[in-house]
N, C-alpha and C positions, 0 to 999 in steps of 0.2 A: 784694734782688731783689723782684720784683712779687708783691705779696699776692694777686693774682688766680689765681695758679698755685699748686700745693702748696708747702709750706714748703720754703726751700731747706736742702741738706745743711750739715753743719758746714764742709766745704770750700768750698761755694758762699759760704757767709756770710762765711768768711776772706778770700776773693777780693774780695768786694764791700767789706768792711772796710778792706782794704789799699788799694783804689781810692778809697774815700772820704778817706782820709789825704792822700793826694797831691793837690796844687793843679794839677799840670801832667799833660800827656799821658803815658801810660806803655805801653810795650809789653807783651805777654804775657810774654815772657821777663824783662823786668825785674820784673814784678809777681811771676813765679814765684820769682825770685833773692831778692827780698825776703822773701817767705813763708818761703822756706828758710832764710835767715838768722836769722829769728825761731823756727826750729823747727818749722815746720809741714811736714806730709808731703803736702801737695797736690801732685798731678802736674800736669805741664805740659799734658796734655790736658784736664785738668778746668779749669784756667785758661782755656784756649781756649774751652771749651764753655760756660763761665760768662761770659766776656765776650761771646761771640756772643749767647747769651740776653738779656743785659742791653742790648746794642745794640739787638736786635730789638724788645724791649719798651719802647725809648725812654728808658731808665734812664741810659744812658751815650751819649757822643757818641763817634763814630770818625773819625779823618781818616788819611788816607795822607801819610807823610812824602815828602820828595823822593826817597829811594830806594824808595818803594813799601810800606814796611812799616805796617802798621795799628797805630795807637796809641790809647788809650781814656782817657776821663776823665769822672768824674761831674760833670754840669753842672747848671745852674739849669734849670728848666722854662721852656717858651715857645722860640719860634724866635729864635735869635741867631747870632753869627759868631764866629770865633776870630782873634786876633792872636797868632801863635806865634814865640818867638825859634828861629831856625836852630841856634844853637848850644847854649844851656842849657835849651831846652824850656819856658821860662817863658810862660806863657799868659794871655791877658786876655779876656774875653767882651765882645764889642762888639755893638751894635746898627747897622743900616745902614739907616735909613729911605729914603734916597735909592736903594738897591740894590732895596728893595721895591717902591717906586714905579716903577722902571725895568722891574723883572720883570713887573710887572701891564700897564704900557704895551705892552712888547713881545709879551707873550702875546696881549693883546687885538687888537693890530695883525695878528695871525697867526691869529686866531680860536681860540686856545688857551684852555682853563680848566683849573682843578685843576692849576696848575703850581706845582712847587717847585723849590728850588735849594739848593745849598750853596756857600758862599764862605768860604774860609780865606785869611788872609793871613800871610805869613812874612817875617820880617825879623830884625833883631838888636836885642835890647833895649840900654837905655842902658848897663848894666852890662858886657855883653859887648862894646859898642862901646868902651867906655872900655880895657877891657882889651887891645883890639888897637891902641890908639892908642900 
């Protein structure tokens, strides 16, 4: 968690550490279950509060799945997008220079400044595609 605030509690540190060990996006419920499997007594409400704080500070990325569930992932710094497998959740960080140029052009055409955007791509990874064949 951000060092600009007070030191995280043991439970908050456990949530952050669990998220750091995962390469893919995870739901609060999934993180909570993994923590419980490891013997942690972190409550689900603490998991949600910690994830919210991490997202607000920019330390984790959040996206919504097709069914509207929020999922979280520790990500690299800087602006990027994600390519996410609908089946297994495998996630690849991608850059989209064409999207960035398009965003700037469209914003400028309409007189907008300080424009932000999110772009998430969902599909099926090679392994999951092969398993369906």
